[in-house]
C-alpha positions as CSV (number, residue, x, y, z in Angstrom):
1,X,106.2,111.3,127.1
2,X,108.0,112.6,123.9
3,X,110.4,109.8,124.0
4,X,107.6,107.5,124.0
5,X,105.5,109.2,120.9
6,X,108.9,108.7,119.2
7,X,108.8,105.1,119.4
8,X,105.2,104.9,118.5
9,X,105.6,107.2,115.6
10,X,108.5,105.4,114.2
11,X,106.8,101.8,114.5
12,X,103.3,103.1,112.9
13,X,105.9,104.1,110.2
14,X,107.5,101.0,109.8
15,X,104.2,98.9,110.1
16,X,102.8,101.2,107.3
17,X,106.0,100.5,105.0
18,X,105.3,96.6,105.5
19,X,101.8,96.6,104.8
20,X,102.9,98.8,101.5
21,X,105.5,96.2,100.7
22,X,103.2,93.1,101.1
23,X,100.0,94.6,100.7
24,X,100.4,96.5,97.5
25,X,103.8,96.3,95.7
26,X,104.0,92.6,95.9
27,X,100.8,91.4,96.3
28,X,100.9,87.6,94.8
29,X,103.7,85.5,93.8
30,X,105.4,87.5,90.6
31,X,109.0,87.0,90.3
32,X,111.1,90.4,91.8
33,X,113.1,91.5,88.6
34,X,116.6,92.9,89.3
35,X,115.5,96.4,88.0
36,X,112.7,96.3,90.8
37,X,115.0,95.4,93.3
38,X,117.6,97.9,92.7
39,X,115.0,100.5,92.8
40,X,113.6,99.5,96.0
41,X,117.2,99.3,97.6
42,X,117.3,103.0,96.7
43,X,114.4,103.8,98.0
44,X,115.1,102.4,101.3
45,X,118.3,103.8,101.2
46,X,116.8,107.4,100.6
47,X,114.3,106.7,103.5
48,X,117.4,105.8,105.7
49,X,118.9,108.9,104.6
50,X,116.3,111.2,105.2
51,X,116.1,109.8,108.6
52,X,119.5,110.4,109.0
53,X,119.1,114.5,107.8
54,X,116.4,114.5,110.6
55,X,118.4,113.2,113.6
56,X,121.2,115.7,112.6
57,X,118.6,118.4,112.8
58,X,116.4,117.6,115.6
59,X,118.3,115.5,117.8
60,X,121.9,116.9,117.1
61,X,125.3,116.3,115.1
62,X,126.5,113.3,117.7
63,X,123.3,111.6,117.1
64,X,123.0,112.1,113.5
65,X,126.6,110.7,112.8
66,X,125.8,107.5,115.6
67,X,123.0,107.1,113.5
68,X,125.0,107.0,110.2
69,X,127.5,104.7,111.4
70,X,125.5,102.8,113.1
71,X,123.6,102.2,109.8
72,X,126.4,101.7,107.8
73,X,127.7,99.1,110.0
74,X,124.2,97.2,110.2
75,X,124.0,97.4,106.5
76,X,127.3,95.7,106.0
77,X,126.8,93.1,108.4
78,X,123.4,92.2,106.7
79,X,125.5,91.1,103.6
80,X,126.1,88.2,106.0
81,X,122.4,87.1,105.7
82,X,122.5,87.4,102.0
83,X,125.1,84.9,101.8
84,X,123.0,82.7,103.5
85,X,120.2,83.4,101.7
86,X,121.5,82.5,98.7
87,X,122.9,79.3,100.0
88,X,119.8,78.2,101.6
89,X,116.9,79.2,98.5
90,X,119.9,76.9,96.6
91,X,120.4,74.0,98.5
92,X,116.5,73.8,99.0
93,X,115.6,75.0,95.9
94,X,113.0,77.4,96.7
95,X,111.2,78.6,93.5
96,X,111.8,82.2,92.9
97,X,108.3,83.3,93.5
98,X,108.0,82.3,96.5
99,X,111.4,83.7,98.4
100,X,110.0,87.1,99.0
101,X,107.3,86.1,100.6
102,X,110.0,83.6,102.8
103,X,111.9,86.6,103.3
104,X,109.1,89.3,104.6
105,X,108.0,86.9,107.3
106,X,111.4,86.1,108.4
107,X,112.6,89.8,108.6
108,X,109.3,90.7,110.0
109,X,110.2,88.1,112.6
110,X,113.8,89.6,112.8
111,X,112.6,93.1,113.6
112,X,110.6,92.0,116.6
113,X,113.5,89.7,118.0
114,X,116.0,92.4,117.4
115,X,114.0,94.9,119.1
116,X,113.5,92.8,122.2
117,X,117.3,92.2,122.2
118,X,118.3,95.7,121.9
119,X,115.9,96.8,124.6
120,X,117.0,93.9,126.9
121,X,121.0,95.1,126.0
122,X,120.5,98.3,126.6
123,X,118.9,97.7,130.4
124,X,121.7,95.2,131.1
125,X,124.5,97.7,130.1
126,X,122.9,100.6,131.8
127,X,122.6,98.6,134.8
128,X,126.0,96.6,134.5
129,X,128.6,98.6,133.2
130,X,131.1,96.0,133.0
131,X,128.9,94.2,130.0
132,X,130.5,96.3,127.7
133,X,133.9,94.5,127.9
134,X,132.3,91.5,127.4
135,X,130.4,92.6,124.2
136,X,133.7,93.8,123.1
137,X,135.8,91.1,123.6
138,X,132.9,88.8,121.9
139,X,132.9,91.0,118.6
140,X,136.5,90.9,118.5
141,X,136.7,86.9,118.9
142,X,133.7,86.7,116.2
143,X,135.7,88.9,113.8
144,X,138.6,86.6,114.3
145,X,136.6,83.6,114.1
146,X,134.8,84.7,110.7
147,X,138.4,85.4,109.2
148,X,139.2,82.0,109.9
149,X,136.3,80.2,108.7
150,X,135.7,82.5,105.5
151,X,137.1,79.6,103.0
152,X,134.8,77.1,104.5
153,X,131.8,75.3,102.8
154,X,128.5,74.5,105.1
155,X,127.2,70.9,105.0
156,X,123.0,72.1,105.1
157,X,122.1,68.7,105.0
158,X,123.7,67.9,108.2
159,X,122.3,71.2,109.8
160,X,121.3,70.5,113.2
161,X,118.1,72.6,113.2
162,X,117.1,70.9,109.6
163,X,117.6,67.6,111.4
164,X,115.7,68.5,114.5
165,X,112.8,69.8,112.5
166,X,112.8,66.6,110.0
167,X,112.8,64.2,113.1
168,X,110.3,66.0,115.0
169,X,107.6,67.6,112.6
170,X,105.9,66.0,109.6
171,X,107.2,68.1,106.6
172,X,106.0,67.3,102.9
173,X,108.5,66.2,100.4
174,X,107.1,68.8,97.6
175,X,106.4,72.5,97.8
176,X,102.5,73.5,97.9
177,X,102.8,77.0,96.2
178,X,103.7,79.4,98.8
179,X,101.8,77.9,101.7
180,X,103.6,77.0,105.1
181,X,101.4,74.5,106.2
182,X,99.0,71.7,104.2
183,X,96.3,69.6,105.3
184,X,96.7,65.9,104.1
185,X,93.9,63.4,105.1
186,X,93.1,65.3,108.1
187,X,96.4,65.5,109.2
188,X,98.9,69.0,109.2
189,X,101.9,68.8,107.2
190,X,104.9,71.7,107.1
191,X,105.8,72.5,104.0
192,X,109.6,72.7,103.2
193,X,109.0,76.4,102.9
194,X,108.2,76.6,106.5
195,X,111.4,74.8,106.9
196,X,113.4,77.4,105.0
197,X,111.8,80.0,106.9
198,X,112.6,78.8,110.4
199,X,116.3,78.1,109.3
200,X,116.4,81.9,107.8
201,X,114.6,82.9,111.0
202,X,117.4,81.1,113.5
203,X,120.1,82.5,111.1
204,X,119.1,86.0,111.8
205,X,118.6,85.4,115.6
206,X,122.4,84.3,115.5
207,X,123.9,87.0,113.3
208,X,122.1,89.5,115.7
209,X,124.3,88.7,118.5
210,X,127.3,90.1,116.3
211,X,125.4,93.2,114.8
212,X,123.9,94.3,118.0
213,X,127.1,94.6,120.1
214,X,128.5,96.2,117.4
215,X,126.3,99.0,117.1
216,X,126.2,99.2,121.1
217,X,130.2,100.1,120.3
218,X,128.8,103.1,118.7
219,X,126.0,104.2,121.1
220,X,123.9,103.2,124.0
221,X,120.9,105.2,123.0
222,X,118.2,102.8,122.5
223,X,116.3,104.2,119.7
224,X,119.4,105.0,117.8
225,X,120.4,101.1,117.8
226,X,116.6,99.9,117.2
227,X,115.7,102.7,114.1
228,X,119.5,101.9,112.5
229,X,118.6,98.0,112.8
230,X,115.1,98.7,111.4
231,X,116.6,100.3,108.6
232,X,119.3,98.2,107.6
233,X,116.4,95.3,107.9
234,X,113.9,96.7,106.0
235,X,116.4,97.0,102.8
236,X,117.4,93.5,102.9
237,X,114.9,91.8,101.0
238,X,115.5,94.2,98.1
239,X,119.3,94.1,98.6
240,X,118.8,90.2,98.3
241,X,117.3,90.2,95.0
242,X,119.7,92.8,93.6
243,X,123.0,91.3,94.4
244,X,121.6,87.6,94.2
245,X,122.9,86.9,91.0
246,X,126.2,88.5,91.7
247,X,127.2,88.3,95.2
248,X,129.9,85.6,94.6
249,X,131.5,89.1,93.1
250,X,132.0,90.3,97.0
251,X,133.5,87.3,98.1
252,X,136.4,89.1,99.9
253,X,133.7,91.6,101.6
254,X,133.8,88.9,104.2
255,X,137.1,89.5,105.4
256,X,136.1,93.6,105.6
257,X,132.8,92.6,107.6
258,X,135.3,90.8,109.8
259,X,137.8,93.5,110.6
260,X,134.9,95.8,111.4
261,X,133.6,93.5,113.9
262,X,137.1,93.5,115.3
263,X,137.5,97.5,114.9
264,X,134.4,97.9,116.9
265,X,135.1,95.4,119.5
266,X,138.3,97.3,119.8
267,X,136.6,100.7,119.9
268,X,134.1,99.6,122.5
269,X,136.5,98.1,125.5
270,X,139.3,101.3,124.8
271,X,136.4,103.8,124.9
272,X,134.9,102.1,128.2
273,X,138.5,101.7,129.7
274,X,139.3,105.3,129.5
275,X,135.7,107.0,129.9
276,X,136.0,109.1,126.5
277,X,136.0,108.9,123.1
278,X,139.3,107.1,122.3
279,X,137.9,106.4,118.9
280,X,135.3,108.6,118.1
281,X,132.4,107.8,116.3
282,X,133.2,109.6,113.1
283,X,136.8,108.0,113.3
284,X,134.2,104.8,113.4
285,X,132.6,105.6,110.3
286,X,135.3,106.5,108.2
287,X,137.2,103.2,109.1
288,X,134.0,101.3,108.3
289,X,133.5,102.9,105.2
290,X,137.1,102.4,104.1
291,X,137.2,98.7,104.9
292,X,133.7,98.1,103.5
293,X,134.4,100.0,100.4
294,X,137.9,98.6,100.0
295,X,136.9,95.1,100.1
296,X,134.0,95.7,97.6
297,X,136.5,97.4,95.2
298,X,138.9,94.8,95.6
299,X,136.5,91.8,95.4
300,X,135.4,93.0,91.9
301,X,138.7,93.7,90.8
302,X,139.9,89.8,91.9
303,X,136.8,87.9,90.5
304,X,136.0,89.6,87.0
305,X,137.3,86.9,85.0
306,X,136.0,84.3,87.3
307,X,135.0,80.9,85.8
308,X,131.5,79.8,86.4
309,X,132.6,77.1,88.1
310,X,135.0,78.9,90.6
311,X,132.3,81.9,91.1
312,X,129.6,78.7,92.2
313,X,132.2,77.2,94.4
314,X,133.2,80.8,96.2
315,X,129.4,81.7,96.7
316,X,128.8,78.4,98.3
317,X,131.8,79.6,101.2
318,X,130.1,81.0,104.0
319,X,128.9,79.8,107.2
320,X,125.4,78.4,108.4
321,X,124.5,78.6,112.1
322,X,124.0,74.6,112.8
323,X,125.8,74.0,109.6
324,X,129.2,71.7,110.1
325,X,131.7,72.6,107.4
326,X,131.9,70.1,104.7
327,X,134.6,67.4,104.5
328,X,136.5,66.0,101.5
329,X,134.2,63.0,102.0
330,X,130.8,64.8,102.1
331,X,132.0,66.9,99.1
332,X,133.0,63.2,97.1
333,X,129.9,61.8,98.3
334,X,127.5,60.7,95.2
335,X,124.0,61.7,95.4
336,X,122.1,58.4,96.0
337,X,124.1,57.8,99.0
């Protein structure tokens, strides 16, 4: 019974935060400033750290370290989403004042879907222990794949999701304020803003297939998996607006994220195989911190003298689900073609 109230209380807290976020702090269509985004990011970080202290005090040292490690991994992997958000918003020329609304509803949907995937994943692992090896192998495969595809530029025009939506539904050519749907001559149309929302939502579903198994490598406790995911996702909107203008400075962080997936995949397999903590949670936390912190510092150093054209090209080198990599023919094609 206590565990049920723990889940209920945490979700009520999250709902209150979301209501405060959209209903009070971001009422209307004002553009989010970098300063505001930084303060909001810091606030969400402090909330996560307060929750971590509560985990240490009320649930135990092991659970506290598990939450901290899971939160750091999820927060780091969420930078994947920011790279994609920048590419999508830039490609579809989404006005800055509408971006926060898209991210709010996109991340709200992502929280629901991730919660469902976490509960399903926990049940599957409990019933079929050997699934841990599949998760671990998948993380290693994904990490290696990310390393190989780091320098690819996505062809968003030929994205399979976008092409499917445009061929199946009525979509207006222009934005209509912050609305997702409009009526014209008695017919309901989607706006490009809803198309962007769908693309962001499906992107998060695909990315969660990496991040959720990654935290299951740290703990099998669904509450810790869920709360670390939620805290990482809650601050994602603010983090986007804080970093969007300088995201190209973090180009080499992609390599660090790839290596984190490989490390946690190896940890998952080894610990399951030997039935003990061959790689303890504290070591995973340290390795993750070194990889993420190291690649951030290296990125800032390597990109400090980048020309604007080079910075723009590097910022556009990331993967969007459903988008094939651009070929030389696509890059050289004239706009009218």
